[in-house]
Gaussian input, Z-matrix of N, CA and C with variables (Angstrom, degrees):
# hf/3-21g

backbone

0 1
 N
 C     1     B1
 C     2     B2     1     A1
 N     3     B3     2     A2     1     D1
 C     4     B4     3     A3     2     D2
 C     5     B5     4     A4     3     D3
 N     6     B6     5     A5     4     D4
 C     7     B7     6     A6     5     D5
 C     8     B8     7     A7     6     D6
 N     9     B9     8     A8     7     D7
 C    10    B10     9     A9     8     D8
 C    11    B11    10    A10     9     D9
 N    12    B12    11    A11    10    D10
 C    13    B13    12    A12    11    D11
 C    14    B14    13    A13    12    D12
 N    15    B15    14    A14    13    D13
 C    16    B16    15    A15    14    D14
 C    17    B17    16    A16    15    D15
 N    18    B18    17    A17    16    D16
 C    19    B19    18    A18    17    D17
 C    20    B20    19    A19    18    D18
 N    21    B21    20    A20    19    D19
 C    22    B22    21    A21    20    D20
 C    23    B23    22    A22    21    D21
 N    24    B24    23    A23    22    D22
 C    25    B25    24    A24    23    D23
 C    26    B26    25    A25    24    D24
 N    27    B27    26    A26    25    D25
 C    28    B28    27    A27    26    D26
 C    29    B29    28    A28    27    D27
 N    30    B30    29    A29    28    D28
 C    31    B31    30    A30    29    D29
 C    32    B32    31    A31    30    D30
 N    33    B33    32    A32    31    D31
 C    34    B34    33    A33    32    D32
 C    35    B35    34    A34    33    D33
 N    36    B36    35    A35    34    D34
 C    37    B37    36    A36    35    D35
 C    38    B38    37    A37    36    D36
 N    39    B39    38    A38    37    D37
 C    40    B40    39    A39    38    D38
 C    41    B41    40    A40    39    D39
 N    42    B42    41    A41    40    D40
 C    43    B43    42    A42    41    D41
 C    44    B44    43    A43    42    D42
 N    45    B45    44    A44    43    D43
 C    46    B46    45    A45    44    D44
 C    47    B47    46    A46    45    D45
 N    48    B48    47    A47    46    D46
 C    49    B49    48    A48    47    D47
 C    50    B50    49    A49    48    D48
 N    51    B51    50    A50    49    D49
 C    52    B52    51    A51    50    D50
 C    53    B53    52    A52    51    D51
 N    54    B54    53    A53    52    D52
 C    55    B55    54    A54    53    D53
 C    56    B56    55    A55    54    D54
 N    57    B57    56    A56    55    D55
 C    58    B58    57    A57    56    D56
 C    59    B59    58    A58    57    D57
 N    60    B60    59    A59    58    D58
 C    61    B61    60    A60    59    D59
 C    62    B62    61    A61    60    D60
 N    63    B63    62    A62    61    D61
 C    64    B64    63    A63    62    D62
 C    65    B65    64    A64    63    D63
 N    66    B66    65    A65    64    D64
 C    67    B67    66    A66    65    D65
 C    68    B68    67    A67    66    D66
 N    69    B69    68    A68    67    D67
 C    70    B70    69    A69    68    D68
 C    71    B71    70    A70    69    D69
 N    72    B72    71    A71    70    D70
 C    73    B73    72    A72    71    D71
 C    74    B74    73    A73    72    D72
 N    75    B75    74    A74    73    D73
 C    76    B76    75    A75    74    D74
 C    77    B77    76    A76    75    D75
 N    78    B78    77    A77    76    D76
 C    79    B79    78    A78    77    D77
 C    80    B80    79    A79    78    D78
 N    81    B81    80    A80    79    D79
 C    82    B82    81    A81    80    D80
 C    83    B83    82    A82    81    D81
 N    84    B84    83    A83    82    D82
 C    85    B85    84    A84    83    D83
 C    86    B86    85    A85    84    D84
 N    87    B87    86    A86    85    D85
 C    88    B88    87    A87    86    D86
 C    89    B89    88    A88    87    D87
 N    90    B90    89    A89    88    D88
 C    91    B91    90    A90    89    D89
 C    92    B92    91    A91    90    D90
 N    93    B93    92    A92    91    D91
 C    94    B94    93    A93    92    D92
 C    95    B95    94    A94    93    D93
 N    96    B96    95    A95    94    D94
 C    97    B97    96    A96    95    D95
 C    98    B98    97    A97    96    D96
 N    99    B99    98    A98    97    D97
 C   100   B100    99    A99    98    D98
 C   101   B101   100   A100    99    D99
 N   102   B102   101   A101   100   D100
 C   103   B103   102   A102   101   D101
 C   104   B104   103   A103   102   D102
 N   105   B105   104   A104   103   D103
 C   106   B106   105   A105   104   D104
 C   107   B107   106   A106   105   D105
 N   108   B108   107   A107   106   D106
 C   109   B109   108   A108   107   D107
 C   110   B110   109   A109   108   D108
 N   111   B111   110   A110   109   D109
 C   112   B112   111   A111   110   D110
 C   113   B113   112   A112   111   D111
 N   114   B114   113   A113   112   D112
 C   115   B115   114   A114   113   D113
 C   116   B116   115   A115   114   D114
 N   117   B117   116   A116   115   D115
 C   118   B118   117   A117   116   D116
 C   119   B119   118   A118   117   D117
 N   120   B120   119   A119   118   D118
 C   121   B121   120   A120   119   D119
 C   122   B122   121   A121   120   D120
 N   123   B123   122   A122   121   D121
 C   124   B124   123   A123   122   D122
 C   125   B125   124   A124   123   D123
 N   126   B126   125   A125   124   D124
 C   127   B127   126   A126   125   D125
 C   128   B128   127   A127   126   D126
 N   129   B129   128   A128   127   D127
 C   130   B130   129   A129   128   D128
 C   131   B131   130   A130   129   D129
 N   132   B132   131   A131   130   D130
 C   133   B133   132   A132   131   D131
 C   134   B134   133   A133   132   D132
 N   135   B135   134   A134   133   D133
 C   136   B136   135   A135   134   D134
 C   137   B137   136   A136   135   D135
 N   138   B138   137   A137   136   D136
 C   139   B139   138   A138   137   D137
 C   140   B140   139   A139   138   D138
 N   141   B141   140   A140   139   D139
 C   142   B142   141   A141   140   D140
 C   143   B143   142   A142   141   D141
 N   144   B144   143   A143   142   D142
 C   145   B145   144   A144   143   D143
 C   146   B146   145   A145   144   D144
 N   147   B147   146   A146   145   D145
 C   148   B148   147   A147   146   D146
 C   149   B149   148   A148   147   D147
 N   150   B150   149   A149   148   D148
 C   151   B151   150   A150   149   D149
 C   152   B152   151   A151   150   D150
 N   153   B153   152   A152   151   D151
 C   154   B154   153   A153   152   D152
 C   155   B155   154   A154   153   D153
 N   156   B156   155   A155   154   D154
 C   157   B157   156   A156   155   D155
 C   158   B158   157   A157   156   D156
 N   159   B159   158   A158   157   D157
 C   160   B160   159   A159   158   D158
 C   161   B161   160   A160   159   D159
 N   162   B162   161   A161   160   D160
 C   163   B163   162   A162   161   D161
 C   164   B164   163   A163   162   D162
 N   165   B165   164   A164   163   D163
 C   166   B166   165   A165   164   D164
 C   167   B167   166   A166   165   D165
 N   168   B168   167   A167   166   D166
 C   169   B169   168   A168   167   D167
 C   170   B170   169   A169   168   D168
 N   171   B171   170   A170   169   D169
 C   172   B172   171   A171   170   D170
 C   173   B173   172   A172   171   D171
 N   174   B174   173   A173   172   D172
 C   175   B175   174   A174   173   D173
 C   176   B176   175   A175   174   D174
 N   177   B177   176   A176   175   D175
 C   178   B178   177   A177   176   D176
 C   179   B179   178   A178   177   D177
 N   180   B180   179   A179   178   D178
 C   181   B181   180   A180   179   D179
 C   182   B182   181   A181   180   D180
 N   183   B183   182   A182   181   D181
 C   184   B184   183   A183   182   D182
 C   185   B185   184   A184   183   D183
 N   186   B186   185   A185   184   D184
 C   187   B187   186   A186   185   D185
 C   188   B188   187   A187   186   D186
 N   189   B189   188   A188   187   D187
 C   190   B190   189   A189   188   D188
 C   191   B191   190   A190   189   D189
 N   192   B192   191   A191   190   D190
 C   193   B193   192   A192   191   D191
 C   194   B194   193   A193   192   D192

   B1=1.4653
   B2=1.4845
   B3=1.2322
   B4=1.4318
   B5=1.4851
   B6=1.1742
   B7=1.4718
   B8=1.5141
   B9=1.3364
   B10=1.4224
   B11=1.5206
   B12=1.3993
   B13=1.3353
   B14=1.5398
   B15=1.3651
   B16=1.4301
   B17=1.5904
   B18=1.3973
   B19=1.3670
   B20=1.4419
   B21=1.2715
   B22=1.5026
   B23=1.5425
   B24=1.3530
   B25=1.4933
   B26=1.6130
   B27=1.3909
   B28=1.5319
   B29=1.4746
   B30=1.2547
   B31=1.4622
   B32=1.6222
   B33=1.3951
   B34=1.4149
   B35=1.4730
   B36=1.4865
   B37=1.4212
   B38=1.4561
   B39=1.3724
   B40=1.4993
   B41=1.4282
   B42=1.3490
   B43=1.4423
   B44=1.5074
   B45=1.2298
   B46=1.4949
   B47=1.5640
   B48=1.3335
   B49=1.4923
   B50=1.4964
   B51=1.2471
   B52=1.3410
   B53=1.5284
   B54=1.3137
   B55=1.4266
   B56=1.5611
   B57=1.2407
   B58=1.3980
   B59=1.6134
   B60=1.2840
   B61=1.5042
   B62=1.3906
   B63=1.3980
   B64=1.3976
   B65=1.4909
   B66=1.3260
   B67=1.4999
   B68=1.4277
   B69=1.3503
   B70=1.4716
   B71=1.4944
   B72=1.4211
   B73=1.3703
   B74=1.4536
   B75=1.4103
   B76=1.5126
   B77=1.6050
   B78=1.3757
   B79=1.4113
   B80=1.4294
   B81=1.3701
   B82=1.4457
   B83=1.5514
   B84=1.3175
   B85=1.4185
   B86=1.5291
   B87=1.3313
   B88=1.4976
   B89=1.5705
   B90=1.3623
   B91=1.3875
   B92=1.4547
   B93=1.3662
   B94=1.3930
   B95=1.5499
   B96=1.3288
   B97=1.4479
   B98=1.5079
   B99=1.4090
   B100=1.5201
   B101=1.5041
   B102=1.2737
   B103=1.4004
   B104=1.6026
   B105=1.4320
   B106=1.4532
   B107=1.5659
   B108=1.3478
   B109=1.4695
   B110=1.4151
   B111=1.3729
   B112=1.4838
   B113=1.4524
   B114=1.3821
   B115=1.4495
   B116=1.5691
   B117=1.2684
   B118=1.4918
   B119=1.6189
   B120=1.2752
   B121=1.4598
   B122=1.4959
   B123=1.3561
   B124=1.5587
   B125=1.3199
   B126=1.4205
   B127=1.4500
   B128=1.5926
   B129=1.2851
   B130=1.4140
   B131=1.5304
   B132=1.3535
   B133=1.3826
   B134=1.4869
   B135=1.2798
   B136=1.5115
   B137=1.5404
   B138=1.3506
   B139=1.4809
   B140=1.5163
   B141=1.3640
   B142=1.4634
   B143=1.4448
   B144=1.3340
   B145=1.4800
   B146=1.7083
   B147=1.2617
   B148=1.4518
   B149=1.4216
   B150=1.2480
   B151=1.4976
   B152=1.5873
   B153=1.3459
   B154=1.4773
   B155=1.4139
   B156=1.3558
   B157=1.4061
   B158=1.6062
   B159=1.2463
   B160=1.4462
   B161=1.5141
   B162=1.2762
   B163=1.4382
   B164=1.4887
   B165=1.3182
   B166=1.5683
   B167=1.6370
   B168=1.3257
   B169=1.4856
   B170=1.5526
   B171=1.3489
   B172=1.4629
   B173=1.4615
   B174=1.4459
   B175=1.2292
   B176=1.4770
   B177=1.4224
   B178=1.3890
   B179=1.4830
   B180=1.3034
   B181=1.5459
   B182=1.3906
   B183=1.4006
   B184=1.5496
   B185=1.3805
   B186=1.3469
   B187=1.4699
   B188=1.5302
   B189=1.3507
   B190=1.5447
   B191=1.4534
   B192=1.3381
   B193=1.4973
   B194=1.4335
   A1=110.70
   A2=118.97
   A3=121.57
   A4=116.08
   A5=120.73
   A6=123.75
   A7=116.96
   A8=121.69
   A9=119.39
   A10=110.77
   A11=118.19
   A12=122.73
   A13=111.64
   A14=115.04
   A15=120.96
   A16=109.11
   A17=119.40
   A18=117.40
   A19=114.70
   A20=119.29
   A21=118.40
   A22=113.89
   A23=113.90
   A24=117.07
   A25=109.69
   A26=112.74
   A27=114.75
   A28=110.42
   A29=116.95
   A30=123.18
   A31=109.89
   A32=115.72
   A33=118.38
   A34=116.68
   A35=115.00
   A36=115.30
   A37=116.52
   A38=114.16
   A39=118.82
   A40=114.89
   A41=126.63
   A42=122.06
   A43=111.16
   A44=121.74
   A45=124.00
   A46=110.38
   A47=116.50
   A48=115.68
   A49=110.16
   A50=123.90
   A51=126.26
   A52=108.24
   A53=126.16
   A54=129.13
   A55=108.41
   A56=118.68
   A57=121.25
   A58=112.42
   A59=113.38
   A60=116.03
   A61=112.66
   A62=118.87
   A63=127.05
   A64=112.86
   A65=115.16
   A66=120.05
   A67=113.81
   A68=118.09
   A69=120.64
   A70=110.59
   A71=122.76
   A72=122.96
   A73=111.99
   A74=109.12
   A75=115.36
   A76=109.68
   A77=117.89
   A78=120.63
   A79=112.76
   A80=120.36
   A81=121.48
   A82=116.79
   A83=111.54
   A84=116.97
   A85=115.33
   A86=121.64
   A87=122.94
   A88=111.01
   A89=119.79
   A90=122.42
   A91=112.35
   A92=118.49
   A93=122.30
   A94=110.73
   A95=118.54
   A96=124.03
   A97=107.15
   A98=118.35
   A99=121.31
   A100=106.23
   A101=123.02
   A102=132.05
   A103=107.12
   A104=111.63
   A105=116.28
   A106=108.79
   A107=115.64
   A108=116.69
   A109=122.43
   A110=112.86
   A111=119.43
   A112=110.44
   A113=122.26
   A114=122.00
   A115=110.35
   A116=117.90
   A117=113.53
   A118=106.73
   A119=121.51
   A120=124.47
   A121=107.85
   A122=118.16
   A123=123.08
   A124=107.53
   A125=125.86
   A126=122.87
   A127=107.12
   A128=119.19
   A129=119.83
   A130=106.51
   A131=117.69
   A132=121.10
   A133=110.90
   A134=123.39
   A135=122.16
   A136=110.26
   A137=121.29
   A138=119.86
   A139=106.29
   A140=118.24
   A141=120.69
   A142=111.53
   A143=113.11
   A144=119.28
   A145=107.59
   A146=118.85
   A147=122.41
   A148=112.96
   A149=120.55
   A150=126.19
   A151=107.08
   A152=117.23
   A153=120.05
   A154=106.18
   A155=118.37
   A156=126.06
   A157=106.19
   A158=123.08
   A159=125.44
   A160=106.75
   A161=119.53
   A162=130.02
   A163=112.06
   A164=118.80
   A165=119.71
   A166=103.97
   A167=117.73
   A168=113.75
   A169=112.15
   A170=114.52
   A171=113.77
   A172=108.88
   A173=122.78
   A174=132.52
   A175=111.87
   A176=123.07
   A177=122.95
   A178=107.20
   A179=117.65
   A180=120.16
   A181=111.79
   A182=112.46
   A183=124.59
   A184=111.31
   A185=114.96
   A186=122.44
   A187=110.28
   A188=111.64
   A189=116.26
   A190=107.76
   A191=115.09
   A192=120.47
   A193=108.70
   D1=128.34
   D2=176.58
   D3=-97.72
   D4=116.28
   D5=-177.30
   D6=-104.32
   D7=114.56
   D8=-179.57
   D9=-88.11
   D10=172.02
   D11=-178.17
   D12=-67.11
   D13=-29.56
   D14=-177.48
   D15=-78.94
   D16=-39.60
   D17=168.54
   D18=-62.32
   D19=-40.62
   D20=-179.05
   D21=-66.33
   D22=-32.12
   D23=177.46
   D24=-73.09
   D25=-33.06
   D26=175.00
   D27=-66.21
   D28=-40.88
   D29=-175.86
   D30=-67.34
   D31=-36.99
   D32=176.21
   D33=-71.90
   D34=-29.67
   D35=-179.86
   D36=-97.54
   D37=-5.66
   D38=179.29
   D39=-58.38
   D40=-42.32
   D41=-178.59
   D42=-67.00
   D43=-39.18
   D44=178.87
   D45=-67.52
   D46=-38.00
   D47=178.03
   D48=-75.47
   D49=-25.85
   D50=178.70
   D51=-78.10
   D52=-35.37
   D53=172.15
   D54=-63.35
   D55=-47.97
   D56=178.53
   D57=-59.32
   D58=-41.39
   D59=-178.39
   D60=-67.34
   D61=-31.67
   D62=-177.30
   D63=-81.35
   D64=-13.27
   D65=179.79
   D66=90.30
   D67=7.45
   D68=180.00
   D69=-71.47
   D70=131.40
   D71=171.00
   D72=-72.88
   D73=152.49
   D74=176.93
   D75=-62.22
   D76=157.60
   D77=177.87
   D78=-58.56
   D79=119.13
   D80=-178.92
   D81=-64.50
   D82=-33.10
   D83=-177.20
   D84=-81.56
   D85=128.00
   D86=-178.87
   D87=-56.30
   D88=-37.48
   D89=176.47
   D90=-58.72
   D91=-50.25
   D92=-179.59
   D93=-61.22
   D94=-34.06
   D95=-176.68
   D96=-74.02
   D97=-38.01
   D98=176.23
   D99=-63.11
   D100=-53.05
   D101=-175.64
   D102=-50.31
   D103=-54.00
   D104=-176.15
   D105=-60.98
   D106=-39.84
   D107=175.32
   D108=-63.60
   D109=-31.68
   D110=175.86
   D111=-78.37
   D112=-33.33
   D113=172.59
   D114=-66.34
   D115=-40.11
   D116=178.92
   D117=-67.16
   D118=-42.75
   D119=-178.18
   D120=-54.58
   D121=-46.61
   D122=-178.20
   D123=-67.44
   D124=-39.71
   D125=-176.52
   D126=-68.14
   D127=-36.61
   D128=-176.07
   D129=-71.45
   D130=-46.59
   D131=176.94
   D132=-57.22
   D133=-43.31
   D134=177.03
   D135=-63.30
   D136=-34.83
   D137=-177.27
   D138=-71.46
   D139=-32.02
   D140=-179.66
   D141=-70.16
   D142=-39.80
   D143=-174.34
   D144=-69.02
   D145=-26.23
   D146=174.72
   D147=-67.12
   D148=-23.71
   D149=-167.68
   D150=-82.57
   D151=134.27
   D152=179.74
   D153=-95.44
   D154=131.38
   D155=-174.03
   D156=-119.15
   D157=107.92
   D158=-177.18
   D159=-62.31
   D160=151.21
   D161=-177.17
   D162=-60.37
   D163=-38.65
   D164=-172.02
   D165=-69.48
   D166=-22.78
   D167=-177.48
   D168=-86.50
   D169=-4.91
   D170=176.28
   D171=-70.67
   D172=143.26
   D173=176.31
   D174=-62.53
   D175=157.80
   D176=177.31
   D177=-84.35
   D178=138.87
   D179=176.91
   D180=-112.94
   D181=57.43
   D182=169.86
   D183=-122.10
   D184=108.08
   D185=-179.66
   D186=-104.53
   D187=132.39
   D188=-179.35
   D189=-117.89
   D190=133.00
   D191=179.73
   D192=-87.75

């Protein structure tokens, strides 16, 4: 499965857009909002971890002053 940045962004924003379309209010409790944000971040992190990145596409880590 090839995942582009646009598809990843769409997947990350889809639940929020769906909730707004259905007229569901945002979680009123800050703790619930924080938990939801952490869950979304973990889902995105897991999706990125599944992607294979060939070594030649890695950026060079040589910084010159």
